[in-house]
Every structure is written in structure tokens, then in C-alpha cells.
C-alpha positions in Angstrom: 67.1 78.7 36.9 64.7 80.3 34.4 65.5 83.7 32.8 63.1 86.6 33.4 61.5 86.1 30.0 61.1 82.3 30.6 59.5 83.0 34.0 57.0 85.4 32.5 56.3 83.0 29.6 55.7 80.3 32.2 53.2 82.4 34.0 51.2 83.0 30.8 51.4 79.4 29.6 50.8 77.5 32.9 48.8 79.9 34.9 47.0 82.7 33.0 46.1 81.1 29.6 45.5 77.6 31.0 42.0 78.6 32.0 41.1 78.9 28.3 41.0 75.1 28.1 37.7 75.3 30.1 38.2 72.0 32.0 38.6 73.9 35.2 34.9 74.6 35.3 33.8 71.0 35.6 36.6 70.3 38.1 35.5 73.2 40.3 31.9 72.1 40.2 32.8 68.5 41.0 35.1 69.5 43.8 32.5 71.8 45.3 29.9 69.0 45.2 32.3 66.5 46.7 33.7 68.8 49.4 31.1 71.5 50.0 32.9 72.9 53.0 36.4 73.1 51.4 38.0 76.5 50.8 36.4 78.3 47.9 33.8 75.5 47.5 31.2 78.2 47.0 32.4 78.7 43.4 30.8 75.4 42.1 27.2 76.4 42.6 28.0 79.8 41.2 29.5 78.3 38.0 26.6 75.9 37.7 24.1 78.8 38.0 26.0 80.9 35.4 26.0 78.1 33.0 22.3 77.5 33.5 21.7 81.2 32.8 23.5 80.9 29.5 27.0 82.0 30.2 29.4 80.1 27.9 32.4 78.2 29.1 34.6 80.6 27.1 33.1 83.6 28.8 33.6 82.1 32.3 37.2 81.2 31.2 37.9 84.8 30.2 36.8 85.9 33.6 39.0 83.4 35.3 41.9 84.3 33.0 41.6 88.0 33.9 41.5 87.1 37.6 44.6 85.0 37.3 46.4 87.7 35.4 45.5 90.2 38.1 46.6 87.9 40.8 50.0 87.3 39.1 50.4 91.0 38.5 49.6 91.9 42.1 52.0 89.2 43.5 54.8 90.4 41.2 54.1 94.1 42.1 54.2 93.2 45.8 57.5 91.4 45.2 58.9 94.6 43.7 58.6 96.4 47.0 60.3 93.7 49.0 64.0 94.1 49.7 66.1 91.0 50.2 64.3 88.7 47.8 67.3 86.9 46.5 67.7 85.7 42.9 64.8 87.8 41.6 65.4 90.8 39.4 62.0 92.2 40.4 62.4 95.8 39.2 59.6 96.3 36.7 58.7 92.6 36.7 55.0 93.2 37.2 55.0 95.8 34.4 56.8 93.3 32.1 54.0 90.6 32.6 51.6 92.3 30.2 54.2 92.7 27.6 55.0 89.0 27.8 51.6 87.9 26.6 52.5 85.3 23.9 49.8 86.6 21.6 51.6 90.0 21.4 48.3 91.7 22.2 49.1 92.5 25.8 45.9 90.9 27.1 43.6 93.0 24.8 40.5 91.5 23.2 41.4 88.6 20.9 44.5 87.7 22.9 43.1 84.6 24.6 44.0 81.4 23.0 41.3 79.1 21.6 40.6 75.9 23.4 42.6 73.0 22.1 40.9 69.6 21.6 
């Protein structure tokens, strides 16, 4: 079982910062084209339109990264109010998420990692 710090690091590495690799954009567009009635398929045309209007993949990725952070924070915060969740030391867990940013900048400008090739 992962420690609290390992769990928070996992969230940053595998869920929050993963959007900065930018490959999710083409995947979402392709999935929306292939399955136009799938849940959340409306994001593909929106992403295509934003790219056509001049938004960069990094800019879109920063938006997605923020949304992912907010979702993780909200889920952890909700966990904090739930009694009986075994094996989870959830007191202050949501608040600890921002401090666990591997850049040390707590999500501030410049904290997002660069895309790796």
C-alpha cells in the first residue's frame, strides 16, 4: 500500500501532469469522431475549433491540467467528510495535494512540466 506522500505523488504524475504531454488532444478528437454519441464526445469538436482559432496544445493542456487538479482536490475533499473510509488517512488530504506538486511551486505559473519528446 502506498504512503500518503506516494499517493499524492501518483496523482500529480499519473493524473494531473500527464496532460502536459499533449497527446490527449488528438486522442479526444479521434474518439469523438469515431464515437460521436459516446459520453463526453462533444469535447472533440470543441478542441478542433480551439486549435483552429489559434489555441496552442500547451494552452489546452494547461486548462485540462487545472480541471484534473480541481477534480482530484474535490474528490479528496469529499473523502475527508466521509466516515468509515478504511485505510485512508484523509484528514487534510485535499489540502496536502497542492503542497505535493513535484515542481515545488504548488500549481503556480511555471509549475507545469514541459512536454517530453
